[in-house]
C-alpha positions as CSV (number, residue, x, y, z in Angstrom):
1,M,13.1,-25.8,-15.7
2,G,12.0,-28.3,-13.1
3,V,13.5,-31.1,-11.1
4,A,11.9,-34.5,-10.7
5,A,13.4,-37.0,-13.2
6,S,15.1,-34.5,-15.5
7,K,16.2,-31.9,-13.0
8,K,16.3,-29.3,-15.8
9,T,17.0,-25.7,-15.1
10,Q,16.1,-22.6,-17.0
11,S,18.1,-19.4,-17.4
12,C,15.7,-16.6,-16.9
13,W,17.8,-13.5,-17.3
14,P,22.4,-12.7,-18.2
15,M,25.9,-12.6,-13.9
16,S,28.4,-15.1,-13.1
17,P,27.9,-17.1,-11.0
18,K,24.2,-16.9,-11.4
19,P,21.9,-16.9,-8.4
20,V,19.8,-20.1,-8.4
21,L,16.2,-19.8,-7.0
22,H,14.5,-23.0,-5.9
23,Y,10.7,-22.8,-5.8
24,F,7.4,-24.5,-6.4
25,D,5.7,-24.8,-9.8
26,I,2.9,-22.4,-8.7
27,N,2.8,-18.7,-7.9
28,G,4.0,-17.8,-4.5
29,R,6.5,-15.8,-2.4
30,G,9.3,-17.1,-4.6
31,E,7.7,-15.4,-7.8
32,L,7.9,-11.9,-5.9
33,S,10.8,-14.6,-4.5
34,K,5.6,-19.3,1.1
35,A,5.7,-21.4,-1.5
36,T,5.8,-19.7,-4.8
37,P,3.6,-16.0,-4.9
38,L,6.5,-15.1,-2.8
39,A,8.9,-16.9,-5.2
40,V,7.1,-15.0,-7.9
41,A,8.1,-11.8,-6.2
42,S,11.7,-12.8,-6.3
43,L,11.5,-13.5,-10.0
44,L,9.8,-10.2,-10.7
45,I,12.5,-8.3,-8.7
46,A,15.2,-10.1,-10.6
47,A,13.5,-9.2,-13.9
48,V,13.3,-5.5,-12.9
49,G,16.9,-5.6,-11.8
50,G,18.1,-7.1,-15.1
51,L,19.5,-10.0,-13.1
52,E,20.1,-13.3,-14.8
53,L,18.7,-16.0,-12.5
54,E,18.6,-19.7,-12.8
55,C,15.4,-21.3,-11.7
56,V,14.7,-24.8,-10.4
57,E,11.1,-25.8,-10.0
58,Y,9.6,-28.5,-7.8
59,P,6.2,-30.2,-7.9
60,F,4.0,-28.5,-5.4
61,S,3.8,-30.5,-2.1
62,A,2.8,-29.2,1.4
63,N,1.5,-30.7,4.6
64,G,-0.1,-27.5,5.9
65,A,0.0,-23.7,5.8
66,S,1.4,-22.8,9.2
67,A,4.3,-24.2,11.2
68,A,1.8,-25.6,13.7
69,D,-0.1,-27.4,10.9
70,K,3.1,-28.9,9.5
71,L,4.2,-30.1,12.9
72,K,0.8,-31.7,13.5
73,A,0.8,-33.4,10.1
74,G,4.4,-34.8,10.5
75,P,7.3,-34.8,8.2
76,V,6.8,-34.9,4.4
77,Q,9.1,-36.4,1.9
78,S,9.0,-34.8,-1.5
79,E,11.3,-33.6,-4.3
80,H,11.8,-30.2,-2.6
81,T,12.5,-31.6,0.9
82,K,15.1,-34.0,-0.5
83,A,16.7,-31.2,-2.5
84,A,16.8,-28.9,0.6
85,T,18.5,-31.6,2.6
86,A,21.1,-32.2,-0.2
87,M,21.8,-28.5,-0.2
88,G,22.4,-28.5,3.6
89,M,19.1,-26.7,4.1
90,D,17.3,-29.5,5.9
91,G,13.9,-28.4,7.2
92,C,13.9,-25.1,5.2
93,G,10.9,-24.3,3.1
94,L,10.9,-22.8,-0.4
95,P,12.0,-20.4,-1.8
96,I,15.7,-21.2,-1.3
97,L,18.3,-19.0,-3.0
98,V,21.8,-20.2,-3.7
99,H,24.5,-17.8,-5.0
100,G,28.0,-19.0,-4.8
101,D,28.6,-19.9,-1.1
102,L,25.5,-18.1,0.0
103,K,22.5,-20.3,0.8
104,I,19.4,-18.6,2.2
105,Y,15.6,-19.2,2.6
106,Q,12.7,-17.0,3.7
107,S,11.0,-14.8,1.1
108,F,12.1,-11.5,2.5
109,A,15.7,-12.5,2.5
110,C,15.6,-13.8,-1.0
111,Q,13.7,-10.7,-2.3
112,N,15.9,-8.1,-0.6
113,Y,19.1,-9.9,-1.7
114,L,18.1,-10.0,-5.3
115,A,17.0,-6.4,-5.2
116,S,20.4,-5.4,-3.7
117,I,22.4,-7.1,-6.5
118,G,20.3,-6.3,-9.5
119,P,22.2,-3.8,-11.6
120,K,19.0,-2.1,-12.9
121,Y,16.9,-2.3,-9.8
122,P,16.0,1.2,-8.6
123,K,18.1,2.6,-5.7
124,V,15.9,3.4,-2.7
125,T,16.3,5.4,0.5
126,A,15.9,3.9,3.9
127,Q,12.4,5.4,4.1
128,Q,11.5,3.9,0.7
129,Q,12.9,0.5,1.7
130,A,10.7,0.6,4.8
131,V,7.7,1.2,2.7
132,D,8.7,-1.6,0.4
133,D,9.1,-3.9,3.4
134,M,5.6,-2.9,4.6
135,F,4.1,-3.9,1.3
136,Q,6.1,-7.2,1.4
137,G,4.8,-7.9,4.9
138,A,1.2,-7.2,3.7
139,L,1.6,-9.6,0.9
140,E,3.0,-12.2,3.4
141,D,-0.1,-11.7,5.6
142,C,-2.5,-12.3,2.7
143,M,-0.4,-15.2,1.4
144,G,-0.6,-16.9,4.8
145,L,-4.3,-16.6,5.0
146,G,-4.9,-17.8,1.4
147,A,-2.5,-20.7,1.9
148,G,-4.4,-21.6,5.1
149,V,-7.7,-21.8,3.1
150,I,-6.2,-24.0,0.4
151,L,-3.9,-26.2,2.5
152,S,-5.5,-26.3,6.0
153,G,-9.2,-25.9,5.4
154,G,-9.4,-22.3,6.6
155,D,-12.6,-20.2,6.1
156,P,-12.5,-18.6,2.6
157,A,-14.9,-15.9,3.8
158,L,-12.0,-14.4,5.6
159,V,-10.0,-13.8,2.5
160,P,-11.9,-10.8,1.1
161,K,-12.1,-9.2,4.5
162,V,-8.4,-9.3,5.0
163,M,-7.6,-8.4,1.4
164,E,-9.9,-5.3,1.7
165,K,-8.3,-4.3,4.9
166,V,-4.8,-4.6,3.4
167,L,-5.6,-2.9,0.1
168,A,-7.4,-0.1,1.9
169,H,-4.2,0.8,3.8
170,L,-1.8,0.2,1.0
171,S,-3.9,2.4,-1.3
172,K,-2.8,5.4,0.8
173,Y,0.7,5.0,-0.6
174,I,-0.3,4.4,-4.2
175,P,-0.2,7.4,-6.6
176,D,-2.7,8.0,-9.4
177,K,0.1,7.6,-11.9
178,G,3.5,6.0,-12.0
179,F,5.0,3.8,-9.2
180,V,4.9,4.1,-5.4
181,H,8.3,5.8,-5.1
182,G,8.1,7.8,-8.3
183,K,10.9,5.8,-9.9
184,D,11.2,5.0,-13.6
185,A,10.9,1.3,-12.7
186,P,8.8,-0.6,-10.1
187,T,10.2,-1.6,-6.8
188,T,9.0,-4.3,-4.4
189,A,6.0,-2.3,-3.3
190,D,4.6,-2.1,-6.8
191,L,5.4,-5.8,-7.5
192,A,3.7,-6.8,-4.3
193,V,0.5,-5.1,-5.5
194,L,0.9,-6.9,-8.8
195,V,0.9,-10.2,-7.1
196,L,-1.9,-9.2,-4.7
197,T,-4.2,-8.2,-7.6
198,Q,-3.3,-10.7,-10.3
199,A,-2.1,-14.0,-8.7
200,L,-4.3,-17.0,-9.2
201,I,-2.8,-18.9,-6.3
202,P,-3.9,-18.2,-3.7
203,F,-5.9,-15.0,-4.3
204,G,-7.9,-15.7,-7.4
205,A,-8.6,-19.2,-6.3
206,T,-9.8,-18.2,-2.8
207,L,-11.7,-15.1,-3.8
208,G,-13.4,-17.0,-6.5
209,E,-16.5,-15.2,-8.0
210,G,-16.1,-12.5,-5.4
211,A,-12.8,-11.3,-6.8
212,A,-14.2,-8.7,-9.1
213,E,-16.3,-7.2,-6.3
214,C,-13.3,-7.2,-3.9
215,Y,-10.8,-5.7,-6.3
216,G,-13.4,-3.2,-7.7
217,K,-13.3,-1.4,-4.4
218,F,-9.6,-0.6,-5.0
219,P,-9.1,0.9,-8.5
220,K,-5.8,2.5,-7.6
221,A,-4.3,-0.8,-6.5
222,V,-5.6,-2.6,-9.6
223,A,-4.2,0.1,-11.8
224,L,-0.8,0.0,-10.1
225,G,-0.7,-3.7,-10.7
226,E,-1.5,-3.2,-14.3
227,R,1.3,-0.6,-14.6
228,A,3.8,-2.9,-13.0
229,A,2.7,-5.7,-15.3
230,A,3.2,-3.4,-18.3
231,F,6.8,-2.5,-17.4
232,P,8.9,-4.0,-20.2
233,A,11.0,-6.4,-18.2
234,I,7.9,-7.6,-16.3
235,A,5.8,-7.8,-19.4
236,T,8.5,-10.0,-20.9
237,W,8.7,-12.3,-17.9
238,L,4.9,-12.6,-17.7
239,T,4.9,-14.2,-21.2
240,N,7.6,-16.7,-20.2
241,E,6.4,-20.3,-20.1
242,H,7.9,-20.6,-16.6
243,C,5.9,-17.7,-15.1
244,N,3.4,-19.2,-12.7
245,L,1.6,-16.0,-11.6
246,K,-1.7,-16.9,-13.2
247,K,-1.3,-20.7,-13.3
248,P,-2.4,-23.6,-11.1
249,P,0.2,-26.2,-10.1
250,K,1.6,-28.1,-13.0
251,A,-0.2,-31.3,-12.0
252,A,-3.5,-29.5,-12.4
253,R,-2.8,-28.0,-15.8
254,K,-4.1,-29.6,-19.0
């Protein structure tokens, strides 16, 4: 998996043609599907859904966290921007999902599409989908703040304040046992909490030594993240060498 010189890809799970997820070599929106906790989310959703996904990683490169930061910094030329242009997705950030003739970006779009086509992904009602979307949005809010600290020099003292506000509200929907919707498998809501409570980038990195104190106030959220991580398909993915949930960018790994 990865691009750069070898442009290798890795088959993560068995659908033909396989969806192809392009994302950074760190955790981000892509791994539930801005950068990569949200790609992480997409990968987790695909795992729950029993969906075979082909993954293409790019070295992490960014010129800011927000659209305003990026415009101020000017264009960046990198492996992922060149690849996006080649795909006809010029100017689109990661994750990018390609499935046959379909080409989309934006984490919500990638995550919801993968959930809709995953043969084993739990079927949810309109109300349950709305709750899942709320959890996704909360993850996006926290991701944006954390990315701003790492990429744009934002104040790290804001991270625990926002995380506590978000987890205080989401905890109202978290049961003492099982998953948010009472399904046999986790849905996006549960997976968002897994990313919020266990991802190194940006949450562990920006909370630092204060992580234990912050998360200690929300035992239900932490426990839900652990239950989601223990779900067999997720547990298998978390041991995959290409899972970036708890890893720094590849360039920083020893």
